[in-house]
VEXLUMKE-952765 format. One line per 5 residues: for each residue x, y, z of C-alpha. Coordinates in nm, 4 decimals. Example, Ala and Ser with C-alpha at 12.3 -4.5 7.8 and 13.67 -1.06 7.14 Angstrom:
// residues 2
1.2300:-0.4500:0.7800  1.3670:-0.1060:0.7140
//
This chain:
// residues 513
12.9944:11.8707:13.4454  12.6901:12.0445:13.6196  12.8924:12.3721:13.6472  13.0002:12.3595:13.3115  12.6703:12.2963:13.1756
12.5556:12.6082:13.3962  12.8197:12.8561:13.2605  12.7581:12.7491:12.9135  12.3825:12.8427:12.9423  12.4687:13.1498:13.1143
12.7197:13.2545:12.8440  12.4214:13.1609:12.6111  12.2128:13.4257:12.7429  12.4425:13.7163:12.7122  12.5615:13.6497:12.3649
12.3887:13.8284:12.0751  12.1827:14.0685:12.2902  12.0959:14.3860:12.3001  12.3499:14.5371:12.6024  12.3650:14.8475:12.7473
12.6426:14.9232:13.0230  12.6592:15.2157:13.2404  12.8331:15.3057:13.5323  12.6229:15.5282:13.7558  12.6924:15.7840:13.8786
13.0396:15.8041:13.6650  13.3141:15.5803:13.7659  13.4128:15.2087:13.6971  13.3632:14.9751:13.9891  13.6766:14.8460:14.1267
13.8080:14.7030:14.4214  13.6778:14.4647:14.6753  13.3349:14.5338:14.8694  13.0829:14.5218:14.5691  12.7976:14.3243:14.5388
12.6685:14.1620:14.2657  12.2655:14.1870:14.2101  12.0404:14.0565:13.8818  11.7095:14.1570:13.8228  11.5076:13.9625:13.5760
11.2616:14.1960:13.4130  10.9077:14.0985:13.2172  10.5820:14.2862:13.1341  10.2556:14.2639:12.9722  10.2551:13.8565:12.9917
9.8888:13.7449:12.8575  9.9817:13.3988:12.8175  10.1457:13.1292:13.0510  10.2629:12.8826:12.7808  10.4956:12.9099:12.4768
10.3346:13.0699:12.1639  10.3833:13.0349:11.7817  10.4074:12.6320:11.7993  10.6014:12.6441:12.0792  10.8755:12.9077:11.9278
10.8648:13.1942:12.1875  10.7756:13.2879:12.5193  10.6732:13.1071:12.7989  10.6676:13.1515:13.1771  10.8378:12.8074:13.2318
11.1305:12.8971:13.0300  11.1411:13.2386:13.2026  11.1559:13.0570:13.5545  11.4596:12.8476:13.4166  11.6365:13.1736:13.2970
11.6170:13.3224:13.6587  11.6853:12.9776:13.8529  12.0018:12.9485:13.6372  12.1190:13.2503:13.6861  12.0344:13.2460:14.0546
12.2252:12.9547:14.1193  12.5344:13.1358:14.0038  12.4379:13.4617:14.1451  12.2355:13.4464:14.4519  12.1130:13.7989:14.4721
11.8870:13.7385:14.1985  11.5229:13.9042:14.1597  11.2231:13.8777:13.9174  11.0150:14.1777:13.8629  10.7022:14.2006:13.6421
10.5900:14.5512:13.5179  10.2213:14.5085:13.4858  9.9660:14.3700:13.2703  9.9166:14.0139:13.3549  9.5564:13.9001:13.4592
9.3650:13.9860:13.1574  9.3343:13.9296:12.8793  9.3717:13.5892:12.8056  9.1639:13.3107:12.6251  9.2418:13.0950:12.9353
9.0866:13.4104:13.1830  8.7338:13.3662:12.9832  8.6781:12.9726:13.0501  8.4627:12.8679:13.3260  8.5462:12.6335:13.6345
8.2766:12.4945:13.8344  8.0714:12.7886:13.6749  8.3287:13.0934:13.8101  8.5178:13.2548:13.5202  8.9263:13.1842:13.5742
8.9810:13.5770:13.5051  9.3719:13.5432:13.5757  9.3680:13.2764:13.8427  9.5944:13.0684:13.6099  9.8279:13.3500:13.6073
9.8591:13.3748:13.9909  9.9112:13.0138:14.0257  10.2108:13.0248:13.7490  10.3547:13.3288:13.8939  10.3417:13.1593:14.2849
10.5220:12.8565:14.1215  10.7927:13.0771:13.9769  10.8477:13.2415:14.3130  10.8222:13.5602:14.1478  10.9446:13.9035:14.3675
10.7422:14.2053:14.2998  10.4668:14.2847:14.0611  10.2842:14.6182:13.9934  9.9802:14.6762:13.8589  9.9045:14.7532:13.4624
9.5869:14.9204:13.3560  9.4656:14.5511:13.2208  9.4383:14.4398:13.5748  9.1642:14.6437:13.6085  8.9229:14.4675:13.3468
8.8136:14.2260:13.6414  8.5425:14.3392:13.8659  8.6564:14.4463:14.2050  8.5643:14.1219:14.3771  8.7737:13.9313:14.0959
9.0858:14.1363:14.1600  9.0619:14.1020:14.5137  9.0254:13.7337:14.4796  9.3716:13.7590:14.2846  9.5197:13.9442:14.5581
9.4590:13.7059:14.8423  9.5877:13.3881:14.5959  9.9121:13.5731:14.5584  10.2259:13.4663:14.7474  10.4172:13.7755:14.6242
10.4312:14.1136:14.7028  10.2410:14.3986:14.4902  10.3356:14.7525:14.4707  10.1986:15.0833:14.3645  10.2658:15.4649:14.4914
9.9697:15.5861:14.2740  9.6979:15.3297:14.2690  9.4189:15.3091:14.5234  9.1060:15.1319:14.6568  8.7898:15.2992:14.6498
8.5571:15.1840:14.9153  8.2645:15.2683:15.1245  8.5329:15.3782:15.4087  8.7502:15.6001:15.1769  9.0138:15.5476:14.9513
9.2734:15.3031:15.0845  9.5521:15.0834:14.9371  9.4880:14.7499:14.7850  9.5183:14.4714:15.0234  9.6161:14.0994:15.0015
9.4439:13.9024:15.2756  9.5740:13.5743:15.3884  9.4628:13.3841:15.6509  9.6201:13.5576:15.9228  9.7034:13.8503:15.8224
9.5845:14.1565:15.5880  9.8924:14.2882:15.3952  9.8480:14.6414:15.2173  10.0053:14.7451:14.8927  10.2865:14.9587:14.9620
10.4334:15.2763:14.7672  10.7791:15.0664:14.7342  10.9276:14.7665:14.8161  11.2853:14.6941:14.9987  11.5057:14.3601:14.9242
11.7958:14.3167:15.1585  12.1075:14.1718:14.9760  12.4169:13.9861:15.0949  12.7364:13.8843:14.9183  12.9804:13.5737:15.0314
13.1753:13.7629:15.2623  12.9232:13.8768:15.4391  12.8503:14.2364:15.2769  12.5298:14.3872:15.3093  12.3165:14.6094:15.1296
11.9652:14.7370:15.0778  11.7677:14.8700:14.7560  11.4407:15.0129:14.6807  11.1569:14.9420:14.4373  10.8522:15.1515:14.3640
10.5664:15.1158:14.1340  10.3431:15.3061:13.9250  10.0704:15.2919:13.6551  9.8815:15.4995:13.4064  9.5302:15.5737:13.4341
9.4252:15.4012:13.0918  9.1461:15.1742:13.2765  8.9029:15.4231:13.4813  8.6856:15.2169:13.7014  8.4351:15.2892:14.0231
8.6672:15.1213:14.2471  8.9951:15.2287:14.1384  9.1597:15.6006:14.2208  9.4770:15.6961:14.0501  9.6784:15.9620:14.1606
9.9284:16.1382:13.9702  10.1955:15.9268:13.8283  10.4758:16.2076:13.8614  10.3688:16.3111:14.1859  10.3724:15.9975:14.3222
10.6899:15.8536:14.1827  10.8747:16.1595:14.3204  10.7210:16.0787:14.6695  10.7545:15.6842:14.6692  11.1272:15.7551:14.5711
11.2069:16.0099:14.8408  11.0696:15.7704:15.1025  11.2222:15.5046:14.9590  11.5764:15.6194:14.9035  11.5647:15.6815:15.3011
11.5513:15.3443:15.3608  11.7646:15.1770:15.0719  12.1291:15.2287:14.9156  11.9447:15.2810:14.5701  11.5696:15.3069:14.4272
11.4862:15.1740:14.1008  11.1054:15.2174:13.9151  10.9063:14.9019:13.8334  10.6395:15.1172:13.6090  10.3349:15.0383:13.3997
10.3186:15.3717:13.1516  10.4179:15.5263:12.8569  10.7715:15.5638:12.7267  10.7150:15.9013:12.7105  10.5677:15.9360:13.1014
10.8666:15.7222:13.1903  11.1043:15.9828:13.0603  10.9571:16.2410:13.2450  10.9611:16.0304:13.5626  11.3600:16.0122:13.4868
11.3365:16.3940:13.4328  11.2035:16.4554:13.7719  11.4287:16.1949:13.9154  11.7771:16.2507:13.8237  11.9372:15.9928:14.0715
11.6877:15.7133:13.9534  11.9325:15.4589:13.7850  11.7019:15.2058:13.6154  11.3083:15.1721:13.5374  11.2092:14.8583:13.4666
10.8910:14.9354:13.2475  10.5874:14.7852:13.0751  10.2829:14.8898:12.8603  10.4522:14.9196:12.5310  10.4669:14.5632:12.3678
10.7821:14.5678:12.2394  11.1308:14.5615:12.3478  11.3065:14.9021:12.4013  11.6125:15.0297:12.5704  11.6420:15.4055:12.6173
11.8183:15.6819:12.8327  11.6997:16.0033:12.9641  11.9969:16.1725:13.1581  12.1179:15.9223:13.3819  11.8190:15.6825:13.3700
11.8171:15.3596:13.1724  11.4348:15.2696:13.0709  11.3936:14.9150:12.9299  11.0814:14.7448:12.8041  11.0736:14.3559:12.6932
10.8607:14.2231:12.4426  10.4890:14.1195:12.5664  10.3706:13.7756:12.6167  10.7615:13.7009:12.7231  10.9045:13.6899:12.3977
11.2153:13.8200:12.5837  11.3166:13.9234:12.9320  11.5660:14.2075:13.0317  11.8415:14.0510:13.2696  12.0203:14.3662:13.4532
12.3172:14.3167:13.6399  12.4141:14.5843:13.9186  12.7171:14.6160:14.0857  12.7016:14.8163:14.3640  13.0187:14.9086:14.5370
12.9814:14.9579:14.9197  13.2633:15.2021:14.9565  13.2421:15.4153:14.6839  12.8611:15.4053:14.6343  12.9087:15.3968:14.2450
12.6302:15.1651:14.0813  12.7237:15.0125:13.7728  12.4562:14.8880:13.5135  12.4690:14.6388:13.2441  12.1082:14.5519:13.0584
12.1088:14.2605:12.7942  11.7909:14.1566:12.6162  11.7549:13.7917:12.6281  11.5207:13.6368:12.3656  11.3021:13.3347:12.5401
11.2912:13.0920:12.2651  11.2785:12.6806:12.2307  11.6188:12.6918:12.2935  11.5760:12.7503:12.6459  11.5063:12.4790:12.8931
11.1732:12.4967:13.1088  11.1138:12.5223:13.4529  10.9568:12.1032:13.5430  10.7973:12.2563:13.8566  10.6383:12.5915:13.6614
10.5882:12.3665:13.3505  10.3533:12.1240:13.5713  10.1459:12.4329:13.6816  10.1208:12.5596:13.3030  10.0364:12.2279:13.1572
9.7516:12.1883:13.4153  9.6281:12.5164:13.2760  9.6773:12.4390:12.8924  9.5512:12.1123:12.9238  9.2100:12.2835:13.0234
9.2000:12.4876:12.7448  9.2386:12.2127:12.4684  8.9611:12.0384:12.6553  8.7348:12.3266:12.6320  8.8417:12.4312:12.2650
8.7960:12.0558:12.1339  8.4135:12.1266:12.2085  8.4039:12.3567:11.9428  8.7138:12.2855:11.7311  8.8571:11.9274:11.6355
9.2495:12.0138:11.6150  9.2958:12.3459:11.7853  9.6486:12.3542:11.7063  9.6289:12.2915:11.3503  9.8091:12.5298:11.1383
9.5363:12.7044:10.8978  9.7345:13.0267:10.8078  10.0841:13.1480:10.7584  10.1009:13.5357:10.7921  10.3726:13.6807:10.6168
10.3269:13.9962:10.7707  10.1950:14.0890:11.1432  9.8495:14.0725:11.1597  9.7986:14.3734:11.4114  9.5849:14.2729:11.7523
9.6795:14.5165:11.9631  9.4156:14.7418:12.1658  9.5744:15.0739:12.0810  9.5557:15.0255:11.6812  9.2197:14.8071:11.6741
9.0377:15.0957:11.8921  9.1684:15.4060:11.6468  9.2158:15.2844:11.3179  9.1336:15.0554:11.0437  9.3696:14.7393:11.1062
9.4600:14.4071:10.9184  9.2957:14.2150:11.2019  8.9894:14.4089:11.2023  8.9450:14.3412:10.7840  9.0283:14.0002:10.8882
8.7393:13.9721:11.1389  8.5071:14.1071:10.9234  8.6076:13.9896:10.6116  8.5453:13.6410:10.7749  8.2066:13.7573:10.8907
8.0544:13.8363:10.5531  8.2174:13.4960:10.4310  7.9892:13.3299:10.7001  7.6965:13.4578:10.5210  7.8480:13.3846:10.1422
7.9008:13.7276:10.0849  7.5832:13.8091:10.0289  7.5869:14.0954:10.2577  7.6714:14.4638:10.2219  7.9409:14.4721:10.4823
8.0472:14.3708:10.8109  8.0815:14.5532:11.1313  8.2681:14.4905:11.4927  8.3926:14.6795:11.7441  8.7472:14.7099:11.8284
8.7390:14.6292:12.2019  8.6105:14.2711:12.1403  8.9772:14.2052:11.9894  9.1360:14.0933:12.2850  9.4799:13.9371:12.2323
9.6737:14.2894:12.2340  9.9503:14.1183:12.0120  10.0579:14.1020:11.6813  10.0189:13.7196:11.4694  10.2823:13.6343:11.2395
10.4238:13.3008:11.1029  10.1998:12.9712:11.1579  9.8359:13.1016:11.2754  9.6317:12.8072:11.4425  9.2687:12.8062:11.5528
9.3876:12.8196:11.9160  9.5604:13.1821:11.8023  9.1882:13.2520:11.6922  9.0476:13.2119:11.9925  9.3070:13.4199:12.1658
9.1807:13.6989:11.9234  8.8324:13.6305:12.0394  8.8507:13.4953:12.3929  8.4312:13.5777:12.4318  8.3262:13.4264:12.1050
7.9804:13.5149:12.0169  7.7748:13.5204:11.7214  7.7188:13.6879:11.3786  7.4073:13.8198:11.3018  7.2362:13.9222:10.9753
7.0555:14.2598:11.0074  6.8452:14.4590:10.7643  6.8541:14.8050:10.8417  6.7888:15.1642:10.6889  7.0659:15.3198:10.5642
6.9929:15.6396:10.7429  7.0797:15.4081:11.0840  7.3770:15.2627:10.9019  7.5184:15.6213:10.8443  7.4644:15.6954:11.2087
7.6162:15.3804:11.3295  7.9184:15.4383:11.1168  7.9530:15.8101:11.2685  7.9084:15.6642:11.5998  8.2002:15.4110:11.5855
8.4351:15.6582:11.3906  8.3799:15.9103:11.6740  8.4601:15.6423:11.9391  8.8859:15.6097:11.8220  9.0706:15.5099:12.1123
8.7650:15.3535:12.2361  8.6309:15.0040:12.2546  8.3305:15.1327:12.0607  8.5602:15.1981:11.7742  8.4290:14.9832:11.4481
8.6475:14.7628:11.2200  8.4639:14.7648:10.8823  8.4065:14.5631:10.5791  8.3085:14.6905:10.2516  8.2459:15.0832:10.4003
8.4405:15.3801:10.3882  8.4217:15.7796:10.3693  8.4954:15.9483:10.0079  8.6876:16.2549:9.9869  8.3631:16.4529:10.0425
8.3541:16.2450:10.4020  8.0276:16.0500:10.2603  7.9747:15.6695:10.3832  7.9990:15.4332:10.0928  7.8946:15.0696:10.0837
8.1374:14.9435:9.8312  8.1614:15.2145:9.5852  7.8432:15.3404:9.5958  7.7126:15.6191:9.8595  7.4937:15.5280:10.1476
7.1171:15.6626:10.0799  6.9277:15.7097:10.3943  6.6225:15.5276:10.2506  6.7640:15.2134:10.1331  6.7840:14.8932:10.3293
7.1169:14.7357:10.3800  7.1987:14.3815:10.5137  7.5110:14.4096:10.7299  7.6828:14.1258:10.9170  7.7161:14.2162:11.2915
7.8773:14.0888:11.5785  7.5906:13.9789:11.8049  7.7558:14.2184:12.1063  7.6974:14.5254:11.8958  7.3397:14.4343:11.9125
7.3451:14.4775:12.2960  7.3431:14.8269:12.3277  7.6697:14.8455:12.5324  7.8750:15.0118:12.2900  7.6378:15.2144:12.0598
7.3355:15.2733:12.2998  7.0750:15.3101:12.0201  7.2067:15.0029:11.8372  6.9367:14.7662:11.9825  6.6546:14.5327:11.8329
6.4230:14.7561:11.9466  6.5411:15.0692:11.6962  6.2619:15.1142:11.4936  6.5065:15.1564:11.1840  6.6311:14.7848:11.2511
6.3858:14.5977:11.0032  6.4859:14.2100:11.0381  6.7782:14.0362:11.2423  6.8575:13.6829:11.1438  7.0286:13.4798:11.4226
7.2412:13.1642:11.2662  7.1481:12.7977:11.4207  7.4309:12.6370:11.6044  7.5168:12.4451:11.2632  7.5967:12.7434:11.0915
7.9239:12.8887:11.0437  7.7994:13.2475:11.1740  7.7140:13.0723:11.4740  8.0612:13.1319:11.6233  8.2556:13.4117:11.4829
8.6028:13.2322:11.5793  8.4657:12.9505:11.3621  8.3795:13.1899:11.0593  8.7537:13.3010:11.0793  8.8813:12.9483:11.0782
8.6640:12.8411:10.7740  8.7805:13.1664:10.6005  9.1438:13.1325:10.6702  9.0959:12.7862:10.5476  8.9201:12.8595:10.2517
9.2169:13.0765:10.1349  9.4743:12.7565:10.1063  9.2126:12.6031:9.8353
//
């Protein structure tokens, strides 16, 4: 009965999925002496628990998928193509005075017995010290061919420091596989990361040169080599062009599933936050050296069970979040709004153009002051969910959008300074200092307007700002000391504007009335 249930579950996984079958190099696998491998791929995972009221995602479900496949196919491996330590709501919380900063993710990945990860650009959101802590806590292997650690002694590989040993990240990793008949083979996996997050302690080597270099090294020790990358799809395609013999790239960075081909190379990316996984079936014929690849997209939904072992670890951390959130809102899981169209919280969008997420936040900031302001401004970099919200939205989702919180300040300032701020924000397209706006726009002549009126240099305007902006970190000249800032009102703890997230929650609740 147990075997029947397992087979039924595997059949469910592989039904109604996006499928690409490719024989690599060109002929079908026939005859004995073929070893079957299963690769389970995830990427860009910031949340450990299921999302949207449990509808999709959840790393305990991913673990169950992998475990169920591995029970039938022992040569099954779990790979993560970067971006998982940050950003997340849990990561912003403090335990014993220390911010969690991805500790929860390492604990869950350890419980999942993940096989290999590569760095994403968001791993370097952490400080050098915090990233080293996360590396040291990892029971799994990290690989990268182009990312190095800048130290006082020079540029060296990042390392995982355990009690009795120090293990450097390698350009590639190799895995041994054996079938029931004792047939053996070895495959290699290399990783590369795009240089999208420059930090003083990180050195990025050229993506393409290092991918080729790592492949050339790995193929000497392997029957075949695949990529585990965190770069754009265009960069993945360029890697494939330079490595014509590369059969598969398991990629990350984009947050929606895709399956593309460049020459003979299959390139796949799953949906962010484990809404889906890719399951790759690779059959390697030891006699002919042919590799058959079948790639299937599996949606991670509430129809899939959870690994009890992993779920216990997930629950430990989610319980902590709920405790912390109840200090701010009474019912964190209450549905406060239903989004019929996706609300775009992605980093790329909010740092480069006006989004409906930015409008929601800035409208809420104005609402916090009963709309008795001329407009509202928030830096795009404060929006940290890097995802799209659709369907039922809860208070917890709003905390995920703005995990660092902060208050909404009411500022009286000269029109000349307001125009300077708006110009600067527009000039920062692609950066966190790009400004999401409410009631501010440019007319056909390029003049800034507040509502329908052109902003006057000498007039005083009242603007709702996120408190972070007044620290001068994103906009250097925007500080309380600026002579053109005439007055700053800081809300009391009991006021709506005291917490920007509460302002959004109250605004969305007001729309129901």
